[in-house]
C-alpha positions as CSV (number, residue, x, y, z in Angstrom):
1,X,-82.3,77.9,-6.3
2,X,-84.7,79.9,-8.3
3,X,-87.1,80.0,-5.4
4,X,-84.2,81.1,-3.1
5,X,-83.2,83.8,-5.6
6,X,-86.9,85.0,-5.8
7,X,-87.2,85.1,-2.0
8,X,-84.0,87.0,-1.4
9,X,-85.0,89.5,-4.1
10,X,-88.4,90.0,-2.5
11,X,-86.8,90.6,0.9
12,X,-84.4,93.1,-0.7
13,X,-87.3,94.9,-2.4
14,X,-89.4,95.1,0.8
15,X,-86.5,96.4,2.8
16,X,-85.3,99.0,0.4
17,X,-88.8,100.3,-0.2
18,X,-89.5,100.7,3.5
19,X,-86.1,102.2,4.2
20,X,-86.1,104.4,1.1
21,X,-89.6,105.8,1.7
22,X,-89.0,106.4,5.4
23,X,-85.6,108.1,4.8
24,X,-87.0,110.4,2.1
25,X,-90.0,111.3,4.2
26,X,-87.9,111.9,7.4
27,X,-85.2,113.8,5.5
28,X,-87.7,116.1,3.9
29,X,-89.3,116.8,7.2
30,X,-86.0,117.4,9.0
31,X,-84.5,119.2,6.0
32,X,-81.7,116.6,5.9
33,X,-80.3,116.2,2.4
34,X,-78.1,113.3,3.4
35,X,-81.1,111.3,4.5
36,X,-83.0,112.1,1.3
37,X,-80.1,111.0,-0.8
38,X,-79.8,107.8,1.3
39,X,-83.4,107.1,0.7
40,X,-83.1,107.8,-3.1
41,X,-80.2,105.3,-3.2
42,X,-82.3,102.7,-1.4
43,X,-85.1,103.2,-4.0
44,X,-82.7,102.7,-6.9
45,X,-81.7,99.4,-5.3
46,X,-85.4,98.6,-5.0
47,X,-85.9,99.0,-8.8
48,X,-83.2,96.4,-9.5
49,X,-84.8,94.0,-7.0
50,X,-88.2,94.5,-8.6
51,X,-86.8,93.6,-12.0
52,X,-85.1,90.5,-10.6
53,X,-88.4,89.4,-9.0
54,X,-90.1,89.5,-12.4
55,X,-87.2,87.7,-14.0
56,X,-87.1,84.8,-11.4
57,X,-90.9,84.5,-11.4
58,X,-90.8,84.0,-15.1
59,X,-87.9,81.5,-14.8
60,X,-89.9,79.4,-12.2
61,X,-92.9,79.4,-14.4
62,X,-91.0,78.1,-17.4
63,X,-88.4,76.1,-15.4
64,X,-85.6,77.8,-17.1
65,X,-83.7,81.1,-17.1
66,X,-84.5,83.4,-20.0
67,X,-81.3,84.8,-21.4
68,X,-83.1,87.9,-22.6
69,X,-84.6,88.6,-19.2
70,X,-81.2,87.9,-17.6
71,X,-79.5,90.5,-19.8
72,X,-82.2,93.1,-19.2
73,X,-82.0,92.5,-15.4
74,X,-78.3,92.8,-15.5
75,X,-78.5,96.1,-17.4
76,X,-81.0,97.6,-14.9
77,X,-78.9,96.5,-11.9
78,X,-75.6,97.8,-13.3
79,X,-77.2,101.1,-14.4
80,X,-78.7,101.4,-11.0
81,X,-75.2,100.9,-9.4
82,X,-73.8,103.6,-11.7
83,X,-76.6,106.0,-10.6
84,X,-75.9,105.2,-7.0
85,X,-72.3,106.1,-7.6
86,X,-73.1,109.3,-9.4
87,X,-75.6,110.4,-6.7
88,X,-73.1,109.7,-4.0
89,X,-70.3,111.6,-5.8
90,X,-72.6,114.6,-6.3
91,X,-73.8,114.7,-2.7
92,X,-70.3,114.2,-1.3
93,X,-68.6,116.8,-3.6
94,X,-71.3,119.3,-2.5
95,X,-70.6,118.7,1.2
96,X,-66.8,118.9,0.7
97,X,-67.1,122.1,-1.3
98,X,-69.5,123.8,1.2
99,X,-67.9,122.3,4.4
100,X,-71.4,121.0,5.1
101,X,-71.9,118.8,8.1
102,X,-74.4,115.9,7.8
103,X,-76.2,116.0,11.2
104,X,-78.8,113.3,10.3
105,X,-81.7,113.0,12.7
106,X,-81.9,110.1,15.1
107,X,-84.2,108.2,12.8
108,X,-81.6,108.5,10.0
109,X,-78.9,107.1,12.3
110,X,-81.2,104.2,13.2
111,X,-82.0,103.5,9.6
112,X,-78.3,103.6,8.7
113,X,-77.4,101.2,11.6
114,X,-80.2,98.7,10.5
115,X,-79.1,99.0,6.9
116,X,-75.5,98.1,7.7
117,X,-76.6,94.7,9.1
118,X,-79.5,94.0,6.7
119,X,-77.8,95.0,3.5
120,X,-74.6,93.2,4.4
121,X,-76.6,90.0,5.0
122,X,-78.5,90.5,1.7
123,X,-75.3,91.1,-0.2
124,X,-73.7,87.9,1.1
125,X,-76.8,85.7,0.4
126,X,-77.3,87.1,-3.1
127,X,-73.7,86.5,-4.1
128,X,-73.8,82.9,-2.7
129,X,-77.0,82.0,-4.6
130,X,-76.1,83.7,-7.9
131,X,-73.4,81.2,-9.1
132,X,-75.7,78.3,-8.4
133,X,-78.4,79.5,-10.8
134,X,-76.3,81.0,-12.5
135,X,-77.3,84.7,-12.6
136,X,-74.9,87.5,-13.3
137,X,-77.7,90.0,-12.5
138,X,-78.3,88.6,-9.0
139,X,-74.5,88.6,-8.4
140,X,-74.3,92.3,-9.5
141,X,-77.3,93.1,-7.3
142,X,-75.4,91.6,-4.4
143,X,-72.7,94.2,-5.0
144,X,-75.3,96.9,-5.1
145,X,-76.5,95.8,-1.6
146,X,-72.9,95.7,-0.5
147,X,-72.3,99.3,-1.6
148,X,-75.4,100.4,0.2
149,X,-74.2,98.7,3.4
150,X,-70.8,100.4,3.1
151,X,-72.4,103.8,2.6
152,X,-74.6,103.3,5.6
153,X,-71.5,102.4,7.7
154,X,-69.7,105.5,6.4
155,X,-72.7,107.6,7.6
156,X,-72.5,106.0,11.1
157,X,-68.8,106.3,11.5
158,X,-68.7,109.8,9.9
159,X,-71.4,111.1,12.2
160,X,-69.7,109.7,15.3
161,X,-66.3,111.1,14.4
162,X,-67.8,114.5,13.5
163,X,-69.5,114.7,16.8
164,X,-66.5,113.4,18.8
165,X,-63.5,115.1,17.1
166,X,-64.9,117.4,14.5
167,X,-63.8,115.5,11.5
168,X,-66.7,116.8,9.3
169,X,-64.8,115.9,6.1
170,X,-64.5,112.1,6.8
171,X,-68.1,111.2,6.0
172,X,-68.3,113.0,2.6
173,X,-64.7,112.0,1.8
174,X,-65.2,108.3,2.4
175,X,-68.5,108.4,0.6
176,X,-66.8,110.1,-2.4
177,X,-64.3,107.2,-2.6
178,X,-67.1,104.6,-2.5
179,X,-69.2,106.5,-5.1
180,X,-66.2,106.7,-7.4
181,X,-65.5,103.0,-6.9
182,X,-69.1,102.1,-7.7
183,X,-68.8,103.5,-11.3
184,X,-66.0,101.1,-12.6
185,X,-67.5,98.3,-10.6
186,X,-70.8,98.7,-12.5
187,X,-68.9,98.6,-15.8
188,X,-66.9,95.5,-14.8
189,X,-70.1,93.7,-13.7
190,X,-71.9,94.6,-17.0
191,X,-68.9,93.6,-19.1
192,X,-69.9,89.9,-18.5
193,X,-73.0,90.5,-20.5
194,X,-71.1,91.9,-23.5
195,X,-68.7,89.0,-23.3
196,X,-71.5,86.5,-23.4
197,X,-73.1,88.2,-26.3
198,X,-69.8,88.1,-28.2
199,X,-69.4,84.4,-27.5
200,X,-73.0,83.7,-28.7
201,X,-72.3,85.7,-31.8
C-alpha cells in the first residue's frame, strides 16, 4: 500500500505541476485572472503531493510510517486546502463585486475539462488507499483533489451558462460556496491530528 500511495502522490504531483504551470503561463499571456488563479490552486495542490512523496518514500525505506512525518504532511495538506479556499473566495468575491465575466481562453477550458476527470480519479484513489495504510494526510489530500475537480467543473458549467443564457454570476457564486466550504473542511480534516496527539499525551 505504501508503494501505491507513493505512485498516486507522484501522479498527482506531475499532473498539478503541468496543469498549474500551463494555466498560469496561458492566463498571464491571455490576461485571464481566472486561469492564473486556477493554476495557483493547482500548484498549492502540488506542494501537498510533494510532501506526501517524501513522507511515503521515507516510510518505504524504513518499512513503517513516521508519526512525525505524517503529522507534518497532514498540516501541509490542510493548510494548502485552507489557502485554496481563501484564494477561491477572494477571486469569486472580486468577480461578483465587479460583475466580471470569466471568459477563459480555449486552453483554459480544455485544462478545466481534463482536470475534472483526472482530479476526480485521483481523489477517489487517494481516499481508497489512505485507510489501508493508514494515512490521514493522504485522505485529506484526496479531498484537496476533489475540491480542485469541483472548481474545474464549476468553471466549465459557469462558462457554458454565461455564454448560453448570460448567467455571469453562476461561476463566481458557485466557486464562492466551494471556497467557503473548503475552510471548515480543512479544519475538520486537521482535527484528527490534534485528537491523536491528545490520545498520545
